[in-house]
KEKE-3310 file (N, C-alpha, C; in steps of 0.2 Angstrom, whole numbers, plus 5000, padded with zeros to 4 digits):
npx = (5716:5708:5691:5689:5691:5689:5674:5672:5674:5678:5684:5699:5712:5722:5738:5741:5751:5754:5764:5774:5775:5765:5754:5754:5753:5740:5733:5735:5729:5716:5715:5715:5703:5698:5688:5693:5699:5707:5720:5728:5741:5744:5758:5763:5773:5787:5787:5773:5766:5764:5753:5743:5744:5740:5726:5723:5726:5717:5705:5707:5707:5695:5691:5683:5683:5691:5702:5709:5721:5727:5743:5754:5770:5781:5782:5789:5800:5817:5820:5824:5813:5804:5810:5819:5831:5844:5840:5848:5857:5867:5867:5862:5866:5875:5872:5858:5848:5846:5833:5825:5811:5808:5802:5791:5784:5780:5771:5762:5757:5751:5740:5734:5729:5721:5711:5707:5702:5691:5683:5680:5688:5702:5713:5728:5737:5753:5765:5779:5797:5811:5822:5827:5830:5830:5836:5829:5824:5811:5806:5809:5807:5807:5803:5789:5784:5785:5777:5765:5762:5762:5751:5741:5742:5739:5726:5708:5702:5712:5714:5702:5703:5704:5715:5726:5731:5745:5749:5762:5765:5775:5787:5798:5801:5811:5814:5812:5804:5792:5790:5786:5774:5766:5764:5758:5746:5739:5741:5744:5760:5764:5754:5757:5768:5785:5796:5807:5811:5805:5806:5804:5796:5788:5793:5800:5815:5824:5836:5837:5836:5824:5820:5830:5830:5818:5819:5829:5823:5813:5821:5829:5818:5815:5805:5795:5794:5782:5784:5789:5805:5818:5831)
npy = (5910:5917:5922:5936:5949:5967:5975:5978:5995:6002:6000:5993:5990:5977:5971:5956:5944:5931:5927:5927:5940:5947:5940:5942:5956:5958:5952:5961:5972:5968:5967:5980:5984:5985:5981:5969:5970:5960:5959:5950:5948:5939:5938:5930:5923:5912:5905:5898:5893:5903:5909:5900:5900:5913:5912:5903:5910:5921:5914:5909:5921:5926:5937:5951:5953:5945:5949:5943:5946:5946:5948:5949:5949:5942:5944:5956:5954:5952:5948:5935:5929:5928:5925:5913:5910:5907:5906:5914:5905:5907:5914:5930:5945:5960:5968:5973:5959:5947:5943:5953:5961:5971:5987:5982:5984:5997:5996:5987:5994:6004:5998:5993:6006:6010:6000:6003:6016:6013:6006:6015:6017:6023:6018:6008:5993:5986:5974:5977:5977:5984:5980:5966:5961:5959:5970:5977:5991:5996:5993:6002:6015:6028:6026:6022:6033:6043:6037:6038:6052:6053:6046:6054:6065:6060:6055:6055:6055:6059:6072:6078:6079:6068:6060:6046:6033:6025:6011:6003:5992:5983:5989:5993:5982:5968:5951:5942:5949:5949:5936:5934:5941:5934:5923:5928:5933:5922:5915:5902:5898:5890:5891:5902:5906:5907:5904:5906:5896:5883:5865:5850:5841:5850:5856:5870:5878:5882:5888:5900:5918:5923:5911:5910:5922:5921:5908:5912:5923:5916:5907:5916:5922:5911:5902:5890:5886:5879:5876:5865:5862:5859:5860)
npz = (5868:5882:5884:5889:5886:5886:5881:5864:5857:5846:5830:5823:5811:5809:5804:5800:5799:5802:5809:5825:5831:5825:5829:5843:5843:5838:5848:5858:5853:5854:5867:5871:5868:5855:5841:5830:5813:5804:5793:5781:5770:5755:5748:5738:5744:5749:5760:5764:5775:5784:5781:5783:5797:5800:5798:5808:5819:5818:5819:5833:5840:5837:5828:5822:5808:5794:5782:5768:5756:5740:5733:5721:5724:5720:5707:5706:5713:5721:5733:5745:5750:5741:5729:5720:5728:5740:5757:5770:5782:5792:5803:5812:5804:5802:5791:5780:5776:5763:5764:5766:5759:5746:5751:5758:5771:5769:5758:5763:5775:5768:5762:5773:5779:5769:5770:5783:5782:5773:5781:5791:5801:5812:5817:5816:5817:5818:5819:5820:5825:5833:5840:5843:5829:5811:5805:5795:5786:5786:5798:5808:5821:5816:5803:5805:5811:5801:5791:5797:5796:5782:5779:5784:5776:5764:5763:5762:5774:5783:5778:5781:5794:5803:5809:5806:5817:5820:5827:5835:5845:5849:5846:5854:5861:5867:5859:5870:5878:5870:5869:5882:5883:5874:5882:5893:5887:5885:5873:5861:5856:5845:5836:5828:5815:5810:5803:5789:5779:5779:5782:5771:5777:5785:5796:5806:5801:5810:5809:5801:5801:5806:5814:5822:5830:5836:5844:5852:5859:5867:5874:5882:5889:5897:5894:5886:5869:5859:5846:5832:5828:5816:5818)
capx = (5715:5702:5686:5688:5693:5684:5669:5675:5671:5679:5688:5706:5715:5729:5742:5741:5755:5754:5770:5773:5774:5758:5749:5754:5750:5733:5730:5736:5724:5710:5715:5714:5696:5697:5686:5699:5699:5714:5722:5733:5742:5747:5762:5767:5779:5789:5785:5766:5763:5762:5746:5739:5745:5736:5720:5722:5726:5711:5700:5708:5706:5688:5692:5677:5683:5698:5703:5715:5722:5732:5747:5760:5776:5786:5783:5793:5806:5822:5820:5824:5807:5799:5814:5823:5838:5845:5839:5854:5857:5873:5866:5860:5872:5875:5869:5851:5849:5842:5826:5822:5806:5808:5796:5785:5779:5777:5766:5757:5754:5746:5734:5730:5726:5715:5706:5704:5698:5685:5679:5678:5692:5707:5718:5731:5742:5758:5770:5786:5801:5817:5827:5829:5827:5835:5839:5825:5823:5804:5803:5812:5802:5807:5798:5782:5782:5785:5772:5758:5761:5761:5744:5737:5742:5737:5720:5702:5701:5717:5713:5697:5705:5704:5722:5727:5736:5749:5751:5768:5766:5781:5793:5804:5802:5815:5810:5810:5798:5787:5788:5782:5768:5763:5761:5753:5740:5736:5742:5748:5765:5764:5748:5760:5774:5790:5802:5807:5813:5803:5808:5799:5791:5784:5796:5803:5822:5828:5843:5836:5836:5818:5820:5836:5828:5812:5822:5833:5818:5810:5826:5830:5813:5815:5799:5795:5791:5780:5785:5794:5811:5822:5838)
capy = (5916:5917:5927:5940:5955:5972:5976:5983:6001:6005:5995:5994:5986:5974:5968:5949:5940:5924:5927:5928:5947:5949:5937:5946:5963:5957:5951:5967:5977:5966:5968:5987:5985:5986:5976:5968:5969:5957:5960:5946:5949:5934:5941:5925:5922:5905:5902:5898:5891:5908:5911:5895:5902:5919:5909:5900:5916:5925:5910:5909:5928:5928:5943:5954:5952:5943:5950:5940:5950:5943:5953:5945:5953:5938:5947:5961:5950:5956:5945:5927:5926:5928:5923:5906:5911:5903:5909:5913:5901:5908:5919:5937:5949:5968:5972:5971:5953:5946:5941:5960:5962:5979:5992:5978:5987:6003:5994:5984:5999:6008:5994:5994:6012:6010:5996:6007:6021:6011:6004:6021:6016:6027:6014:6003:5990:5983:5971:5978:5977:5987:5978:5960:5960:5958:5976:5979:5998:5998:5992:6007:6020:6034:6025:6022:6040:6046:6034:6041:6059:6052:6044:6060:6070:6057:6052:6059:6055:6064:6079:6081:6080:6062:6057:6039:6032:6019:6008:5998:5991:5979:5992:5993:5976:5962:5945:5939:5953:5947:5929:5934:5944:5929:5918:5932:5934:5916:5913:5896:5900:5886:5894:5906:5903:5912:5902:5908:5891:5876:5858:5847:5838:5855:5859:5876:5876:5883:5892:5906:5924:5923:5906:5911:5927:5918:5904:5916:5926:5911:5905:5922:5923:5905:5899:5885:5887:5873:5875:5860:5864:5854:5861)
capz = (5873:5886:5882:5895:5884:5887:5875:5859:5856:5840:5826:5821:5806:5812:5799:5803:5794:5804:5813:5832:5832:5823:5834:5850:5842:5837:5855:5862:5851:5856:5875:5872:5867:5848:5836:5825:5806:5803:5786:5779:5763:5752:5743:5735:5748:5748:5767:5763:5781:5788:5779:5787:5804:5801:5798:5815:5824:5817:5822:5840:5843:5835:5825:5819:5801:5792:5775:5764:5750:5736:5730:5718:5724:5717:5700:5707:5715:5725:5740:5746:5752:5735:5723:5720:5731:5747:5763:5774:5788:5796:5809:5811:5803:5803:5785:5778:5773:5757:5766:5765:5754:5744:5753:5760:5776:5766:5754:5767:5779:5764:5761:5780:5780:5764:5773:5789:5779:5770:5787:5795:5807:5812:5821:5812:5821:5815:5824:5819:5831:5830:5844:5841:5822:5805:5802:5790:5787:5787:5805:5812:5823:5812:5797:5807:5812:5795:5787:5800:5793:5775:5779:5786:5770:5757:5763:5763:5782:5785:5775:5784:5801:5806:5808:5807:5823:5818:5833:5834:5852:5850:5843:5859:5865:5864:5858:5876:5880:5866:5871:5889:5881:5871:5887:5897:5884:5884:5866:5859:5852:5839:5831:5824:5811:5809:5799:5781:5775:5782:5779:5767:5781:5788:5802:5806:5800:5816:5807:5797:5805:5810:5818:5827:5834:5840:5848:5857:5864:5871:5879:5886:5894:5901:5892:5881:5862:5857:5839:5831:5824:5813:5821)
cpx = (5708:5697:5684:5690:5687:5680:5672:5671:5672:5684:5695:5708:5721:5732:5744:5745:5755:5760:5769:5771:5767:5753:5749:5751:5743:5729:5730:5731:5717:5709:5713:5707:5694:5693:5691:5697:5706:5715:5728:5734:5746:5751:5766:5773:5781:5786:5777:5763:5761:5755:5741:5738:5740:5729:5718:5722:5719:5705:5701:5706:5698:5687:5685:5677:5690:5698:5709:5715:5728:5736:5754:5766:5782:5787:5788:5800:5811:5823:5821:5818:5802:5803:5817:5830:5838:5843:5845:5853:5863:5873:5864:5866:5871:5872:5862:5852:5845:5835:5822:5817:5806:5801:5790:5781:5776:5771:5760:5753:5749:5740:5730:5726:5720:5709:5703:5700:5691:5680:5677:5682:5698:5714:5721:5736:5746:5763:5777:5790:5808:5823:5831:5826:5832:5838:5835:5823:5816:5801:5805:5806:5802:5802:5791:5780:5781:5779:5765:5757:5760:5753:5739:5737:5739:5730:5714:5701:5706:5716:5707:5697:5705:5710:5722:5732:5739:5752:5757:5770:5772:5788:5799:5805:5807:5811:5808:5804:5792:5785:5784:5775:5763:5760:5756:5746:5736:5736:5746:5754:5765:5758:5751:5766:5779:5796:5801:5808:5811:5805:5802:5794:5787:5787:5799:5811:5826:5835:5842:5836:5830:5817:5824:5833:5822:5815:5825:5828:5815:5815:5828:5825:5812:5808:5800:5791:5789:5781:5790:5799:5815:5829:5838)
cpy = (5916:5923:5932:5947:5960:5973:5981:5989:6004:5999:5997:5988:5983:5970:5961:5944:5932:5923:5928:5935:5949:5946:5941:5953:5963:5956:5957:5972:5975:5967:5975:5989:5986:5980:5975:5966:5966:5957:5955:5946:5943:5937:5936:5923:5914:5901:5902:5896:5897:5910:5906:5897:5908:5917:5906:5905:5920:5921:5910:5916:5930:5935:5945:5952:5950:5944:5947:5943:5947:5949:5950:5949:5948:5941:5953:5958:5954:5953:5937:5925:5926:5924:5916:5908:5909:5908:5909:5909:5902:5913:5926:5941:5956:5971:5969:5965:5952:5944:5948:5960:5969:5982:5988:5982:5994:6002:5991:5989:6003:6004:5994:6000:6013:6006:5999:6012:6019:6008:6009:6020:6021:6024:6008:6000:5986:5980:5971:5979:5979:5985:5972:5958:5960:5964:5979:5987:6000:5995:5997:6012:6026:6033:6025:6029:6044:6044:6037:6048:6058:6050:6050:6065:6067:6053:6057:6060:6060:6071:6082:6081:6074:6058:6050:6038:6025:6016:6002:5996:5986:5983:5992:5987:5971:5956:5942:5943:5950:5940:5929:5937:5938:5924:5922:5933:5928:5913:5906:5898:5896:5887:5899:5903:5909:5910:5904:5902:5884:5870:5855:5844:5843:5857:5865:5874:5877:5887:5898:5912:5924:5917:5907:5916:5924:5913:5907:5920:5922:5908:5910:5923:5917:5902:5894:5887:5880:5871:5870:5862:5858:5854:5866)
cpz = (5876:5884:5887:5893:5885:5880:5870:5858:5849:5836:5824:5816:5809:5806:5802:5798:5796:5809:5821:5834:5830:5827:5840:5849:5841:5844:5859:5860:5854:5864:5876:5870:5860:5845:5831:5818:5804:5795:5785:5772:5760:5746:5739:5738:5748:5755:5767:5770:5785:5787:5783:5794:5805:5801:5805:5820:5824:5820:5830:5843:5841:5833:5822:5811:5799:5785:5773:5757:5746:5732:5727:5718:5722:5710:5700:5709:5720:5732:5740:5748:5746:5729:5725:5722:5738:5752:5768:5781:5793:5801:5807:5810:5804:5797:5784:5774:5767:5758:5766:5759:5752:5746:5755:5765:5773:5762:5758:5772:5775:5763:5768:5781:5775:5767:5779:5787:5777:5776:5792:5802:5806:5815:5817:5817:5817:5820:5823:5825:5829:5835:5842:5834:5817:5802:5796:5791:5788:5793:5810:5815:5819:5805:5799:5808:5806:5791:5790:5797:5785:5774:5780:5780:5764:5757:5764:5771:5785:5784:5779:5792:5806:5805:5810:5813:5821:5824:5832:5841:5854:5848:5848:5863:5862:5863:5864:5879:5876:5868:5878:5888:5878:5877:5891:5894:5883:5877:5866:5854:5845:5834:5826:5820:5809:5804:5791:5777:5778:5778:5775:5771:5786:5795:5801:5805:5806:5815:5804:5803:5810:5815:5824:5832:5839:5845:5854:5862:5869:5876:5884:5891:5898:5900:5886:5875:5860:5849:5838:5826:5822:5816:5827)
residu = (MET:SER:ASP:ASN:SER:PRO:LYS:ALA:GLU:LYS:SER:ALA:VAL:VAL:LEU:LEU:SER:GLY:GLY:LEU:ASP:SER:MET:VAL:THR:ALA:ALA:LEU:ALA:LEU:GLU:GLN:GLY:PHE:ALA:ILE:HIS:ALA:LEU:THR:ILE:ASP:TYR:ASP:GLN:ARG:HIS:ARG:ARG:GLU:LEU:GLU:ALA:ALA:ARG:ARG:ILE:ALA:LYS:GLN:LEU:ASN:VAL:ALA:ARG:HIS:ILE:GLU:LEU:GLN:MET:ASN:MET:ARG:ALA:ILE:GLY:GLY:SER:ALA:LEU:THR:ASP:LEU:MET:ASP:VAL:PRO:LYS:ASP:GLY:VAL:GLY:ASP:SER:ILE:PRO:VAL:THR:TYR:VAL:PRO:ALA:ARG:ASN:LEU:ILE:PHE:LEU:SER:VAL:CYS:VAL:ALA:ALA:ALA:GLU:ALA:ALA:GLY:ALA:SER:ASP:VAL:PHE:ILE:GLY:VAL:ASN:ALA:LEU:ASP:TYR:SER:GLY:TYR:PRO:ASP:CYS:ARG:PRO:GLU:PHE:ILE:ALA:SER:PHE:ALA:GLU:THR:ALA:ARG:LEU:GLY:THR:LYS:SER:GLY:VAL:GLU:GLY:GLU:ALA:PHE:VAL:ILE:HIS:ALA:PRO:LEU:GLN:GLU:MET:THR:LYS:ALA:ASP:ILE:ALA:ARG:GLU:CYS:VAL:ARG:LEU:GLY:LEU:GLU:PRO:SER:ASN:SER:TRP:SER:CYS:TYR:ASP:PRO:THR:GLU:ASP:GLY:LEU:ALA:CYS:GLY:LEU:CYS:ASP:SER:CYS:ARG:LEU:ARG:LYS:LYS:GLY:PHE:ALA:GLU:ALA:GLY:LEU:THR:ASP:SER:THR:ALA:TYR:ALA:ASP)
# end
């Protein structure tokens, strides 16, 4: 990304998973003039490559601070992303898939708010999307709105009148829209990682929900994704 962003005036915490959506979200926050405190949570997920991607993105965007926090959600279990169960490869369905991680965004946003409050910031960015997505309940607009109210009620900053703003700039975008934003912002798609079940030789599987949605988005936008896929 070119270094032509407006001078940062205030800080924001950005949840940076290493995926395409989080990369675009971080770049949009930077474009809006925020100094980025990127927060990456290692929840002992099976797709470890997204953690490497988060570090690449943080470096590319020259964030003010990159926090890496360990949180062993494998000890809780309940998801194909943490447990030894198969990641579905038969297409995006209508029901909530086994790749849903119980209450993940509820937990992660709480940590983001804690980091923001400690840093004296009131803005938090998350790259959730509720159009081309797998149906996770913690990606929906009503959840984001409800969480903002919870953060206001449950923090010192909120009680003292400094309400947190939860930004979800991709909420109503299609994957094609997100792909276009990626290119417009000068980002390298392959710096991000979306696949839930990479091959042994390090390729994205191309068949999990996350790969399918990403490939669909770039195809519909008429753009090339430089990510290497096995299928």
